[in-house]
Legacy VTK file of the C-alpha trace (Angstrom):
# vtk DataFile Version 3.0
C-alpha trace
ASCII
DATASET POLYDATA
POINTS 332 float
-14.330 -73.562 -102.834
-17.546 -72.292 -101.067
-20.968 -70.639 -103.204
-21.854 -67.525 -100.928
-25.573 -65.957 -101.942
-25.332 -62.012 -101.239
-28.341 -61.959 -99.655
-29.605 -58.466 -97.921
-30.395 -56.891 -94.749
-31.205 -60.893 -94.035
-30.462 -63.916 -92.490
-30.910 -67.626 -94.376
-30.842 -70.824 -92.785
-29.708 -73.809 -95.058
-29.307 -73.239 -97.879
-27.010 -69.880 -97.809
-26.550 -67.532 -95.387
-26.280 -63.748 -95.145
-25.838 -61.051 -92.297
-25.110 -57.790 -91.785
-23.509 -57.078 -88.826
-22.831 -54.230 -86.319
-19.189 -53.914 -85.870
-16.418 -52.943 -88.392
-17.357 -54.610 -90.734
-19.574 -52.756 -91.548
-19.382 -50.581 -94.543
-21.223 -48.104 -96.636
-24.153 -49.246 -99.152
-22.011 -49.474 -102.573
-25.055 -50.000 -105.167
-24.794 -51.542 -108.920
-24.993 -49.583 -111.734
-27.038 -53.003 -113.201
-30.161 -52.409 -111.210
-30.019 -49.360 -112.388
-30.185 -50.204 -116.320
-32.542 -53.031 -115.607
-34.764 -49.827 -114.546
-34.055 -48.388 -117.592
-34.790 -51.239 -119.893
-37.895 -52.036 -118.434
-39.016 -48.588 -118.920
-37.718 -49.121 -122.898
-36.127 -45.457 -121.567
-32.742 -47.645 -123.589
-33.576 -50.684 -125.682
-30.199 -54.198 -126.025
-27.649 -53.214 -128.323
-27.690 -49.852 -127.204
-24.526 -49.199 -125.195
-21.787 -50.230 -127.298
-18.779 -48.467 -125.304
-17.855 -46.955 -121.897
-18.878 -43.310 -123.546
-21.329 -42.301 -124.647
-23.139 -39.724 -127.365
-24.706 -36.538 -127.598
-26.891 -38.766 -130.297
-27.557 -41.486 -128.003
-28.192 -38.988 -125.007
-30.166 -37.837 -126.031
-32.669 -40.595 -127.812
-32.286 -41.808 -124.516
-33.615 -38.311 -122.676
-35.765 -37.660 -125.350
-37.934 -41.398 -124.128
-37.408 -40.563 -121.225
-39.720 -37.977 -121.395
-42.002 -39.379 -123.665
-41.092 -38.305 -126.562
-40.501 -41.017 -128.376
-44.125 -41.383 -130.590
-43.686 -37.867 -131.465
-39.520 -38.112 -133.091
-40.821 -41.072 -134.893
-42.998 -39.358 -136.255
-41.021 -36.146 -136.806
-41.445 -34.553 -140.263
-40.168 -31.259 -139.790
-37.096 -29.337 -141.004
-33.628 -30.490 -140.864
-31.880 -28.346 -138.250
-27.806 -29.439 -137.831
-26.245 -30.391 -141.602
-24.462 -33.219 -140.180
-27.789 -34.868 -138.620
-29.720 -36.427 -141.164
-32.748 -38.189 -141.170
-31.682 -41.213 -142.078
-29.145 -41.152 -138.437
-30.065 -43.097 -136.046
-30.300 -40.051 -133.565
-31.964 -37.760 -136.454
-35.663 -37.902 -135.669
-34.710 -37.113 -132.082
-31.903 -34.412 -132.454
-34.675 -32.869 -134.240
-37.140 -33.160 -132.174
-35.979 -32.034 -129.382
-34.085 -29.316 -130.911
-37.540 -28.070 -132.157
-38.090 -27.550 -128.607
-35.536 -26.058 -127.744
-33.952 -29.070 -125.507
-30.693 -29.507 -127.486
-28.510 -26.642 -128.782
-25.835 -27.265 -132.288
-21.899 -26.967 -131.872
-21.375 -23.565 -134.483
-21.478 -23.641 -137.909
-24.820 -25.300 -138.435
-23.885 -29.116 -136.591
-24.908 -30.957 -133.931
-21.718 -33.688 -134.090
-24.429 -36.829 -132.650
-21.315 -38.615 -132.248
-19.182 -36.758 -129.920
-18.739 -38.001 -126.586
-21.301 -35.674 -124.336
-20.091 -33.592 -122.050
-21.141 -33.465 -117.828
-22.528 -30.354 -118.816
-24.420 -31.001 -121.899
-26.296 -33.861 -120.218
-27.344 -32.290 -117.511
-28.712 -29.354 -120.062
-30.658 -31.827 -121.869
-32.357 -32.674 -118.360
-33.124 -29.516 -117.312
-34.634 -28.109 -120.471
-36.783 -30.740 -120.584
-38.458 -30.901 -117.778
-39.024 -26.985 -117.690
-36.191 -25.743 -115.845
-34.397 -23.994 -118.119
-35.235 -20.434 -117.123
-34.433 -21.277 -113.852
-31.464 -21.804 -114.503
-30.476 -18.435 -116.458
-31.379 -16.871 -113.529
-29.189 -18.605 -111.365
-26.685 -17.288 -113.540
-24.550 -18.802 -116.192
-23.997 -21.423 -118.362
-22.278 -24.197 -117.375
-21.739 -23.190 -114.126
-25.866 -22.461 -113.452
-26.786 -26.032 -114.613
-24.823 -28.152 -112.602
-25.571 -26.029 -109.406
-28.743 -26.821 -110.573
-28.345 -30.418 -110.822
-26.849 -30.746 -107.680
-29.540 -28.654 -106.250
-32.187 -31.275 -107.193
-29.876 -34.383 -106.541
-29.932 -35.149 -110.580
-25.551 -36.140 -109.779
-26.167 -37.941 -106.788
-23.254 -40.668 -106.713
-22.018 -38.787 -110.471
-18.569 -37.006 -110.459
-19.907 -33.937 -111.861
-16.467 -32.174 -111.799
-15.476 -34.259 -114.495
-15.917 -33.047 -118.599
-17.400 -35.822 -119.613
-19.590 -38.638 -118.120
-19.556 -41.701 -118.258
-22.253 -44.973 -118.917
-22.331 -45.120 -115.601
-22.587 -41.954 -114.409
-25.215 -41.741 -118.098
-26.612 -43.870 -116.131
-27.564 -43.144 -112.860
-28.389 -39.465 -113.931
-31.059 -41.042 -115.781
-32.780 -42.921 -112.531
-32.661 -40.310 -110.642
-34.445 -38.027 -113.817
-37.446 -40.096 -112.845
-37.660 -38.641 -109.871
-37.114 -35.337 -110.870
-40.093 -32.503 -111.169
-41.327 -30.995 -113.927
-41.323 -26.765 -113.232
-44.573 -25.328 -114.830
-43.928 -21.865 -116.253
-42.830 -18.408 -113.398
-42.552 -15.571 -113.056
-39.091 -14.132 -112.684
-37.849 -11.461 -111.345
-35.279 -9.315 -110.747
-33.483 -10.440 -107.656
-36.006 -13.233 -106.908
-38.740 -15.820 -108.347
-41.328 -18.413 -107.684
-41.377 -21.855 -108.470
-44.763 -23.862 -109.160
-44.022 -28.003 -109.188
-46.473 -30.305 -108.493
-44.525 -33.058 -106.130
-45.913 -35.621 -108.067
-45.589 -34.718 -111.150
-42.275 -35.852 -111.835
-40.288 -37.239 -114.783
-41.808 -41.093 -114.409
-45.282 -40.514 -113.666
-45.415 -38.887 -117.090
-44.396 -41.594 -118.891
-46.144 -44.389 -117.211
-48.249 -42.754 -114.430
-45.682 -44.516 -112.467
-44.189 -43.340 -109.381
-40.633 -45.537 -108.212
-39.738 -46.503 -105.087
-37.155 -48.539 -102.897
-37.932 -51.055 -100.230
-36.767 -54.398 -98.028
-38.605 -57.563 -99.862
-40.213 -58.540 -96.480
-41.967 -61.411 -96.794
-44.700 -63.182 -98.406
-48.257 -63.229 -96.900
-48.807 -66.716 -97.444
-46.620 -69.855 -97.788
-47.386 -73.088 -99.399
-45.594 -76.400 -98.843
-42.101 -77.699 -97.019
-40.180 -75.719 -99.501
-41.866 -72.181 -98.865
-42.610 -71.857 -101.710
-44.517 -68.579 -101.627
-48.000 -68.226 -103.265
-49.350 -66.874 -106.553
-47.554 -63.529 -106.869
-48.691 -61.509 -103.052
-44.968 -59.989 -101.721
-45.197 -57.409 -98.675
-42.216 -55.028 -99.081
-41.400 -52.456 -95.965
-44.720 -53.697 -94.005
-46.969 -52.790 -97.604
-48.599 -56.012 -99.920
-49.103 -55.725 -104.045
-49.758 -58.359 -106.129
-47.949 -59.125 -108.765
-47.714 -61.304 -111.164
-43.591 -61.779 -111.825
-41.864 -64.333 -109.863
-40.693 -63.389 -106.491
-39.144 -65.652 -103.930
-35.759 -64.469 -105.287
-36.346 -61.484 -104.062
-37.244 -62.033 -100.796
-35.127 -60.425 -97.781
-33.384 -57.830 -100.366
-33.409 -54.328 -100.675
-36.068 -53.784 -103.633
-36.736 -51.169 -106.465
-40.202 -51.400 -107.947
-42.435 -49.142 -109.882
-46.401 -48.714 -108.937
-48.505 -47.561 -111.040
-50.868 -44.709 -110.418
-54.387 -46.487 -111.221
-53.232 -49.661 -109.723
-51.840 -49.159 -106.198
-51.493 -52.794 -104.860
-49.824 -54.138 -107.840
-46.113 -54.162 -108.837
-45.684 -53.744 -112.262
-42.004 -54.387 -112.220
-39.758 -55.184 -109.230
-35.729 -56.195 -109.129
-33.147 -56.503 -106.341
-30.940 -53.252 -105.506
-27.236 -54.237 -104.376
-25.359 -53.256 -101.714
-22.084 -54.353 -100.149
-23.424 -53.803 -96.726
-23.271 -57.920 -95.829
-21.260 -60.376 -94.286
-21.239 -63.295 -96.573
-21.160 -66.609 -95.122
-21.649 -70.405 -96.396
-25.038 -72.118 -94.803
-22.337 -74.853 -93.193
-21.027 -72.436 -91.178
-23.708 -71.295 -89.721
-24.463 -72.042 -85.449
-27.468 -69.839 -84.636
-29.629 -66.680 -83.750
-29.737 -66.279 -80.482
-30.771 -63.585 -78.634
-30.671 -61.558 -81.978
-27.227 -62.511 -82.326
-25.944 -64.348 -85.142
-23.426 -66.901 -84.108
-21.117 -68.534 -87.014
-17.372 -70.502 -87.385
-14.965 -68.165 -89.258
-12.243 -69.855 -89.754
-12.750 -72.845 -87.412
-13.539 -70.065 -84.141
-16.595 -69.288 -83.141
-17.783 -65.443 -83.889
-21.300 -63.815 -82.982
-22.962 -60.848 -84.824
-25.635 -58.041 -83.229
-28.622 -57.867 -86.039
-29.892 -54.956 -86.969
-33.372 -53.978 -85.988
-36.727 -55.434 -87.573
-33.812 -57.973 -89.925
-36.300 -60.568 -91.691
-34.766 -63.977 -90.745
-35.628 -67.516 -93.546
-35.356 -70.067 -93.278
-35.731 -73.037 -95.770
-37.552 -70.071 -98.102
-39.648 -69.541 -94.675
-40.480 -66.383 -93.168
-39.576 -67.087 -89.655
-40.314 -63.288 -88.400
-38.036 -59.902 -87.678
-34.847 -60.476 -85.710
-32.572 -57.436 -83.269
-32.963 -55.205 -80.787
-36.622 -54.444 -81.003
-38.059 -57.559 -81.658
LINES 1 333
332 0 1 2 3 4 5 6 7 8 9 10 11 12 13 14 15 16 17 18 19 20 21 22 23 24 25 26 27 28 29 30 31 32 33 34 35 36 37 38 39 40 41 42 43 44 45 46 47 48 49 50 51 52 53 54 55 56 57 58 59 60 61 62 63 64 65 66 67 68 69 70 71 72 73 74 75 76 77 78 79 80 81 82 83 84 85 86 87 88 89 90 91 92 93 94 95 96 97 98 99 100 101 102 103 104 105 106 107 108 109 110 111 112 113 114 115 116 117 118 119 120 121 122 123 124 125 126 127 128 129 130 131 132 133 134 135 136 137 138 139 140 141 142 143 144 145 146 147 148 149 150 151 152 153 154 155 156 157 158 159 160 161 162 163 164 165 166 167 168 169 170 171 172 173 174 175 176 177 178 179 180 181 182 183 184 185 186 187 188 189 190 191 192 193 194 195 196 197 198 199 200 201 202 203 204 205 206 207 208 209 210 211 212 213 214 215 216 217 218 219 220 221 222 223 224 225 226 227 228 229 230 231 232 233 234 235 236 237 238 239 240 241 242 243 244 245 246 247 248 249 250 251 252 253 254 255 256 257 258 259 260 261 262 263 264 265 266 267 268 269 270 271 272 273 274 275 276 277 278 279 280 281 282 283 284 285 286 287 288 289 290 291 292 293 294 295 296 297 298 299 300 301 302 303 304 305 306 307 308 309 310 311 312 313 314 315 316 317 318 319 320 321 322 323 324 325 326 327 328 329 330 331
């Protein structure tokens, strides 16, 4: 059986091949949860072995949200009152839940209980994130819980890629919600009157900016700034992503020509502090022995013994034996 290696927005010749079709074989982007989890793990929002089932508890989600919003140290040093009878300080999420309750980010379920082991509901998860990012007053102005929270979450694109009409959230949905929340802007206190309100939010004041003084981007890893040796090994961490050159001390050669998600620190704008590939299914994959040629922005290969042709998209990078050969496409 032939071994295929999936690459994105690129043709890789003589090692393995992947190309984007412009015919009916083109599929919609379908990014996996894996790369979102890797981003959240890198940011220490979710730690190893904390996902143990296909659902997420109220306690676990509160822990992850408080970490994401920068309350890790405060929670670890919490010495205030115990706010729920079923959440002692010995509970793994006890300090986080008590800290979140102190600020009004979470609420109980009645009779002084929080029920930390219960599965988190969609509206509950959304409300915790929005409350902690300063959107509580705005959602109250918009209407009653839970509909106002669900409406505002859609407005802010927090539920993009999530089945928001489901009562409970799966692990996949939680990963997507937390990932989307990294780009959520904080809403500062505003004056709300009857029938009107004023929003105050800085475009750069996001959850990720407050957490790591960084911003998250998505783009295509086009090429290295220089190549050495016949194997095309990239020099020490210089990579061009979507036309901008960055420095990184991480291995980057495997990301060449892939769609990537990366994080840039505000104080080190020329350095990649994290980079990982995004997966999508908008590719047609072919083994290198089936490759024929690239001619006039058309990719030719053999499929089931027949020679087939696929048009390359505008500006698609082409790599041969690890060496960047140029941008192909109708505008090249």
